[in-house]
N, C-alpha and C positions, 0 to 999 in steps of 0.2 A: 506494499499500499505505499501511496507516495504522499507525503502533505507538504506544508509550508515548514520551513527551520525554524526552531523557537529555540529561543533566549531562556535561561533557568533566572526567573524571576521570583521575587516572593509572590506568597497567596495574595489573592486582593479577598475585598471584602465579601464577594459573593462567593466564591472558591473556599472560603471559611466556613461558611454558609451549608453548603453542598453537605449530603450523608455520607459518612463514614462506614460502608457497605460493611467492613469487617465486626463492626460493631453493632451495627443496627438504629445509631443513632449520630442523629444531627449535632455539625460541631457546637453553635450556639448553643444549644439543648446541653450538651457536656458542658461548656462553659458557665451557662447558667446554673449547673446543677455544681458547680465546683467540684469537679472532678482533679484530682491529684494523679500526679505517678504513680505505675505501679510497676513490679517487676516482669509487666505481660511485653515483649518486646513490640507487639503491634502500638500499646499505650504508649509506649516512649517516644516512638516516632509520633504519633499525634501532637502530644505535648512537645516536639523538637519541631514541629512545622508551625505550631501556634507561635511559641518564643518565637522562629525566624520571622514571621508576620508580624506580629509587633513590634520587633527589635529596628525591622526591614524602615518600618513608617509611622514608628514613633506613634505607634497606637492611633492612627488618622486612616489608615486605608489604603489600598494600596496601588502597585505599580501594574504597566501593563504588559504583554507578551510581544514582543515580535514577530509579525508575521510578513508576510506577502502585501505588498504597498500596489493599487492598483486608480490611478487618479485620484488619491488624499482617500482610498477604502480601505479597510483591511479586509485582506478576502484572505479565507484558508481553504484548500480544496481538497478531496478527498477520492479515491480511488480504491474500488476491490474488485476481485473476481470471484463469482459465484456460482459453483455448479447448482442452478438451478432455473427454469424457467422463467422471462420479463414478467408471465404474470404470476407466479408466485410470492417475489420479491414485491412487485407491487402490490400484492397484501399485504404482507408484513410490515409494507411502512404506513397503510390505511388502515389496517380493522383493530381493534381493539382487542381481539382474539390473539392477535398476532404481538403487537407491543407488548400485551403483558407477561410473554415467555422469555423474552431478551432485555440484553441493555441495564434500565434502572426500573424496567416491570411495572411500568408506565401504562395505562390505557387511554388510547386517543378517541377524540370522537372527531370527523371531519364532513363537513359539505362539499363533495368533490367537484365544486362549478365555479366559476369566477364568482367574487362575492361572499364565500359560501367562508364560513367559520372554521376556526383550527381551534382544537382544546387536547390539551394533553393534562393527565388527571394524578395527581398524587398518587400514589400507592397505599396500603390503610399501614405499613412499617411507617411511611413517610406522612402520614397523617399523626399517627398518634406521635409522632415526636413535634408535632408543632408547625408542619407545611401546611399550605394553604390548598385549597380543594385545588385547584385547577394553577399548575404549576409553570405551564407555555400554553400562550393564547397569541391566534396569528389569523390571518386569510388566506385560502386557498385564490392565488393570484391567476394562474392558467392552469390546469387539467387535463393531460391528455393519454389517459390508460393504455397500457402498460407501461409507456417510453418515458413521459416527462409530469414532474411536479413541481411547481412554482408554487413558493408563500411566506407570507411574511412569520414570524418567529422572532416572541418577546417573551424573555425567561423573567419568572414572577419569582423567583426563588425568596427573594427578600427584598427589602427596598432600594438597596445600592442599583441590584439589576435593575429592577422595576421602573429607577428614574430614567435607564438607560432608553437611547434610542432603541425602535424598532428594529432587526435585523432583517434578512433574507434569506431564505435557502432555494437551493434548486438542485433539483434530483433527478439525475439523466439515466435511464436504462435502456444498454445498447445489446440486442442479444448477437452472442458469437458464436463459434461455429463450436459442436460436437460438444452443446450443451448447455458450456458457459456463457455468463451473462457479465458484463460490465455495469457496476452500479459505480455512479458520479456523482460527489456529493460539493458544492459552493454555497460556501456559508460566505453572506459578506457582511461585516461587520462594523460597518463607518459608524464612531462614536460610539461606541459599546465595548470599550476594552476592558471591563472585568467577564463581561461574559464572553468575550473573546480568551481570554485565559481559561475559565471554565470549561469550557467547552474545548480547548484545546488537551484538557488533561495535562494542564503544568503540575501538577499538588496531587500527588500520589494519592494521598490519604485522602481526597474530595472526588478519587473515580477517577477512571480513563478517557470521559469525555467521546467525541465522535470515534475516534479509535477504538475506543471500548465497545460502542454501540455496534459498528459496522463488524467487529471480531465476531462480537456474538449472536449476532443474525445471520453472518456466515456457517458458524458453528451450527447452527440451529437449524437452518436451511439444508446444509449439507448431509448431518448426522440424525437430524431428529432430537436435538440435545441442545443446550446452551452451553458454553462455558462453564458455569457455576450454577449450583442450583439453589 
């Protein structure tokens, strides 16, 4: 998979909010609960990340991540090859029964026509830890099943990302030879540096971003099982 080169930077506020999947608790919830370091290696990794963030930003929130820029817009591009037909990939991107099985296990609801609403709902574990019901909202700009989906994408993980500009996703699905299909994703992130850092997977304790989601999707479609259960 190819994607833009990214510099190692301090986690942003949105990344610190994001769920720490190895623990099942979002990071602000752990901060509010007054968690302290334990002898568990994963816990030590978590506290190192929090300390790194606050020292690097002086407690004020954070730096962005280096991405490919085009005409002043931050753009991240991803491409993956999946041994599955285009329709199966389309369904996996647009059907709630599929999106709940990979990535961050969130159910999608979308009206696949120009101007239609797009919503991604927090999973039950997310809601139990204080996440809003809708974690992503947007609007369908173009839908050409099973080849192209263009949409807006606004992260509502916390007040920091919610205050950023609405971003844009373009999914392109190209059938290839021998049953292999190319799935390409372009994410335009102009004026949304915190969201850019989050989807880039720049902070390991906050999840792997698009790389993780696409890898998990590939595993599910090719083997019938996600990377983790």
